[in-house]
N, C-alpha and C positions, 0 to 999 in steps of 0.2 A: 568489328565494324565500329567506325567512329560515330559519335553522336550527331554531328552536323549532317551526315549522310543518311540519317535515320528516316527522314521523310521520303527520300528517294527509294529506299528499300521497301518502305510500306507500300508505296504506289506500285513498285515493281511486282511485289508478291500479290497485291490485290488484282492487278491485271492478269497475272498468271493464274490466280484462282478463278477468275471469271472465264478465262479461256478453257480451263479444265472443266468447269461446270458446263460450258457450252458443248464441249466434246462429249461429256457424259450424256447430255440431253440428246445430241445427235445419235449416239450409239444406242440409247434406250429406245429410240423410235425405230431403229433398224435402218435409218436412212443415212447414206454416206458414211458407212462404217470406216472406210479407209481414210476419210478426211479427219474423223475424230481420232483415229489412231495416230495419224501424222501430226495432229496438233499436240497430242499428249507427248509424243516423242520429241518434238521440237521444244516444248516448254520445259520438260524435264532436262533435256540436254542443255538448254540455255541456262537453266538454274544451276546445274552442276558446273558449267563453264564459268559463270559469274562468281560463284562461291570459290572456285579454284583460283581465279584471278585475284580475288580479295585476299586469299590466304597467301599467295605468292607476293603480293604487294606488301602485306604486313610483315612477312619474313624478310623482304629486302629492306624495309624501313628499320627493322630491328638490327639487321646486319650493318647498315650504314651508321646507326646510332652506336653500335658496339665499336666500330672502327674509329668513329670520331672521339669516343670517350676512353679508349683503351690506355692512353698515356696519363690520364689524370689520377691523382691519389686523393681519395676522399677522407682519409684519416686526418684528424686535427693535428696541427703541428705541436710538437712537444714544447713545453715552456722552456725558454732559454734561461740558463742559470747565470 
């Protein structure tokens, strides 16, 4: 994850945490157990999907960077005599 997107990630996981707490509260009371289970499944699935998308985005950026720089030689030129 890049640093500029850190604020977005913090908000995303705080919202996820609040929803999971709400689901735990609903299931502890025994009221709407299916709603709390559905919320947990949705949040966990959304988190996995988001992390997977970030991993694939990072891999595609690395591949693009590798393709753009594969012809360059980073070794210093030898001194001409």
